[in-house]
Legacy VTK file of the C-alpha trace (Angstrom):
# vtk DataFile Version 3.0
C-alpha trace
ASCII
DATASET POLYDATA
POINTS 304 float
66.273 126.480 120.802
69.276 127.404 122.864
72.337 125.421 121.745
73.346 122.770 124.320
76.502 123.424 126.158
79.430 121.018 125.968
79.900 118.856 129.001
82.314 120.099 131.559
83.508 116.925 133.249
85.567 117.616 136.280
89.170 116.193 136.063
89.565 112.883 137.946
90.559 113.471 141.575
90.992 111.512 144.700
92.493 108.039 144.958
92.051 107.403 141.264
94.183 110.338 140.102
97.331 109.456 138.129
100.688 111.120 138.243
102.072 111.487 134.727
105.798 110.963 134.360
107.641 114.237 134.505
104.508 116.168 135.508
105.296 119.056 137.975
103.855 118.773 141.513
101.914 121.945 142.353
101.667 121.229 146.028
102.349 118.890 148.911
98.740 117.862 148.780
99.086 116.822 145.132
102.248 114.779 146.016
100.356 113.031 148.863
97.429 112.310 146.515
99.778 110.774 143.955
101.498 108.666 146.585
98.175 107.500 148.058
96.907 106.574 144.589
100.000 104.448 143.829
99.952 102.818 147.240
96.210 102.106 147.074
96.668 100.529 143.617
99.414 98.237 145.022
97.537 97.307 148.189
94.498 96.380 146.115
96.543 93.557 144.704
97.480 92.082 148.055
95.303 90.213 150.595
95.407 90.921 154.381
97.869 88.036 154.880
100.233 89.463 152.270
99.555 86.964 149.577
98.689 88.225 146.065
94.947 88.522 145.382
93.632 86.701 142.399
93.345 89.029 139.386
89.876 90.371 138.828
88.362 89.561 135.467
88.661 92.371 132.863
85.838 94.880 132.544
84.670 95.085 128.876
82.703 98.190 128.168
80.148 97.524 125.440
79.360 100.633 123.483
76.752 100.738 120.618
78.904 102.519 118.068
78.214 105.588 115.851
79.332 107.209 112.686
79.742 110.426 114.724
83.431 110.565 115.646
82.490 112.259 118.967
80.919 109.019 120.151
84.200 107.073 120.136
85.995 109.967 121.846
83.301 110.054 124.539
83.187 106.352 125.365
87.057 106.244 125.369
87.080 109.085 127.868
84.544 107.163 129.961
86.788 104.062 129.869
89.822 106.124 130.945
87.818 107.580 133.852
86.874 104.131 134.942
90.566 103.060 134.817
91.549 106.079 136.963
88.893 105.204 139.584
90.186 101.590 139.701
93.768 101.532 138.502
94.375 97.774 139.061
91.436 96.691 136.909
91.816 95.888 133.191
89.319 97.946 131.241
88.579 97.273 127.618
86.226 98.607 125.084
84.152 96.971 122.317
81.391 98.158 120.019
78.353 96.369 118.777
78.720 98.009 115.379
80.033 100.943 113.392
83.100 101.689 115.524
86.329 99.802 116.268
87.318 97.876 118.154
84.284 95.760 117.511
83.059 93.654 120.465
83.887 90.445 118.731
87.488 91.489 118.317
87.745 92.693 121.892
86.485 89.387 123.264
88.658 87.359 120.888
91.747 89.187 122.336
91.131 87.765 125.807
93.592 85.050 126.613
91.095 82.444 127.733
93.824 79.858 128.296
95.293 82.116 130.970
92.045 83.274 132.469
88.705 82.682 130.741
86.725 85.192 132.791
85.394 88.703 131.755
82.543 90.952 132.774
80.732 92.879 130.126
79.074 96.108 131.084
76.776 97.374 128.355
76.827 101.160 127.986
73.067 100.857 127.229
70.337 102.498 129.237
67.568 99.987 129.150
66.798 96.349 128.272
66.337 95.611 124.698
67.617 93.556 121.683
71.254 94.465 122.133
71.344 93.514 125.764
69.270 90.400 125.339
70.593 89.023 122.101
73.558 90.790 120.548
75.848 90.878 123.605
75.168 87.323 124.687
75.622 86.070 121.156
78.995 87.740 121.013
80.087 85.993 124.156
78.864 82.622 122.961
80.913 83.009 119.790
84.195 82.894 121.708
85.228 79.336 122.653
86.294 78.979 126.252
85.182 82.431 127.419
83.314 82.519 130.723
81.870 86.010 130.639
79.134 87.590 132.800
76.957 90.299 131.255
75.950 93.024 133.646
72.545 94.577 133.576
72.164 97.794 131.480
73.071 101.027 133.159
69.487 102.153 133.528
67.397 102.790 135.472
69.561 103.976 138.342
69.824 107.162 140.527
73.396 107.781 139.230
71.927 108.263 135.788
69.509 110.747 137.217
72.471 112.589 138.893
74.124 112.808 135.558
71.030 113.928 133.691
70.475 116.638 136.272
74.088 117.831 135.928
73.794 118.020 132.153
70.618 119.994 132.410
72.214 122.501 134.746
75.209 122.902 132.395
72.771 123.645 129.591
70.991 126.348 131.566
68.462 124.770 133.779
67.812 126.957 136.846
68.149 125.100 140.137
66.136 127.729 141.900
62.949 128.984 140.266
59.579 130.512 141.380
56.567 128.388 141.673
55.107 130.145 138.587
58.183 129.326 136.515
57.964 125.687 137.730
54.353 125.442 136.695
55.319 126.514 133.186
58.357 124.154 132.898
58.876 120.512 131.908
61.400 118.175 130.515
61.361 115.674 127.748
63.623 112.741 128.305
64.838 111.864 124.869
65.935 108.201 124.371
66.800 106.105 121.305
63.727 103.960 121.431
63.175 100.180 121.059
60.375 97.792 120.044
61.014 95.891 123.283
58.337 96.911 125.769
60.773 96.501 128.735
62.949 99.152 127.260
60.062 101.672 127.456
59.408 100.584 131.068
63.023 101.282 131.982
63.054 104.664 130.289
59.738 105.792 131.954
61.238 104.711 135.300
64.152 106.999 134.802
61.716 109.766 133.676
59.888 109.378 137.034
63.104 109.614 139.023
64.165 112.658 137.136
60.782 114.306 137.716
61.178 113.752 141.475
64.612 115.383 141.411
63.493 118.331 139.318
60.043 118.921 140.697
58.483 119.271 137.246
56.890 116.738 134.817
59.235 114.638 132.761
57.937 112.784 129.710
59.848 109.952 128.057
60.074 110.349 124.246
61.965 108.502 121.523
64.021 109.045 118.408
62.785 105.863 116.690
60.888 102.615 117.140
58.474 103.919 119.897
56.177 106.737 120.684
55.814 109.552 121.495
58.485 111.218 119.395
60.353 114.127 120.973
58.512 116.837 118.898
55.189 115.198 119.795
56.108 115.240 123.516
57.129 118.890 123.309
53.753 119.754 121.676
51.884 117.826 124.414
53.684 119.764 127.031
52.853 123.082 125.380
49.173 121.950 125.286
49.306 121.559 129.038
50.655 125.097 129.433
54.258 124.174 129.826
56.113 126.333 127.275
59.514 126.251 129.000
60.543 122.720 127.942
64.037 121.316 128.046
65.291 118.223 126.347
67.362 115.869 128.500
69.593 113.728 126.344
69.298 110.082 127.438
72.179 108.926 125.287
75.533 107.722 126.430
77.318 109.662 123.704
76.733 112.016 120.785
75.313 110.581 117.633
72.626 111.044 114.971
69.671 110.384 117.285
71.017 112.566 120.030
71.559 115.515 117.583
68.038 115.148 116.093
66.416 115.118 119.560
68.363 118.226 120.610
67.164 120.092 117.523
63.665 119.587 118.651
64.127 121.462 121.857
62.197 124.668 122.117
64.276 125.962 124.963
67.487 124.236 126.096
68.920 120.794 125.169
71.367 119.058 127.483
74.418 117.182 126.347
74.536 113.421 126.372
75.583 111.579 129.552
79.132 111.203 128.440
82.123 110.715 130.763
80.538 112.286 133.872
82.001 110.898 137.134
78.685 109.431 138.090
78.708 107.362 134.860
82.090 105.859 135.799
80.813 105.041 139.299
77.770 103.384 137.795
79.851 101.369 135.384
81.931 100.015 138.342
78.704 99.368 140.322
77.353 97.208 137.534
80.678 95.321 137.310
80.704 94.581 140.986
77.042 93.563 140.913
77.791 91.094 138.096
80.647 89.612 140.014
78.632 89.323 143.148
75.932 87.295 141.477
76.465 83.524 142.005
77.634 81.632 139.007
75.169 79.236 137.447
75.843 75.566 138.337
76.945 74.831 134.832
79.750 77.453 135.114
80.905 76.225 138.507
81.111 72.646 137.086
83.102 73.839 134.092
85.452 75.723 136.363
86.093 72.593 138.436
87.062 70.341 135.417
LINES 1 305
304 0 1 2 3 4 5 6 7 8 9 10 11 12 13 14 15 16 17 18 19 20 21 22 23 24 25 26 27 28 29 30 31 32 33 34 35 36 37 38 39 40 41 42 43 44 45 46 47 48 49 50 51 52 53 54 55 56 57 58 59 60 61 62 63 64 65 66 67 68 69 70 71 72 73 74 75 76 77 78 79 80 81 82 83 84 85 86 87 88 89 90 91 92 93 94 95 96 97 98 99 100 101 102 103 104 105 106 107 108 109 110 111 112 113 114 115 116 117 118 119 120 121 122 123 124 125 126 127 128 129 130 131 132 133 134 135 136 137 138 139 140 141 142 143 144 145 146 147 148 149 150 151 152 153 154 155 156 157 158 159 160 161 162 163 164 165 166 167 168 169 170 171 172 173 174 175 176 177 178 179 180 181 182 183 184 185 186 187 188 189 190 191 192 193 194 195 196 197 198 199 200 201 202 203 204 205 206 207 208 209 210 211 212 213 214 215 216 217 218 219 220 221 222 223 224 225 226 227 228 229 230 231 232 233 234 235 236 237 238 239 240 241 242 243 244 245 246 247 248 249 250 251 252 253 254 255 256 257 258 259 260 261 262 263 264 265 266 267 268 269 270 271 272 273 274 275 276 277 278 279 280 281 282 283 284 285 286 287 288 289 290 291 292 293 294 295 296 297 298 299 300 301 302 303
């Protein structure tokens, strides 16, 4: 197995770039980007008639949590990238387990007397127990909190963009002969779940990635579902595909991601991490959740 390469996330650029106090300006263009960023941030808080816009509810990133210290560093970097893309938005982080801050503590820190709203965006890639039970239960445990829970990140084309970029970083050749393509394949390694809808979502992503790469992509799992990653690799080899890469369908490094990478006979891509497409997807899910009409019960509560 070729060791997977560390992700090389490009530094934030464009209107989300921040100017650090005392940082030197390398060019007039950099100065203009900094001015535009600050001006855009201010204008985002003002309506067309000059009156202040109502504050948008905070975005709470919900990570799973891991004993691997790289996981916290990764999701923290993703949160920072989201902040840089939308500077006027409050972005917070909470974990379901194992890492701090825990989701319960993050939600409890919201001043519901001042503004009871929040939007939770799970950094989870499919439907399953965490999305359906753990996150809603955490919301219900906070009196007065009116929170919307966004759909999980996957499946979505922006995930495929990130998976493709990570494979290329690890050594996937974007231009290959037809013969090389016929001998190649990808195993999409996911955590796994007993919820059948989670498998449907993962297989959907595998199909989208196969269309992007032009080679077969098989979904496989670290636990709770089949096939396992080693079994999927063997099945590929039995079909004559001996140049098999493992695409890491994990938000951040951890025990499962490491075990799946070790099963790669050729290259193993890094987890999705803080890629710019991931930050765009987080904001897309946030906006989607806000655009969804409130249930009647929530509107009635808001009017009282």
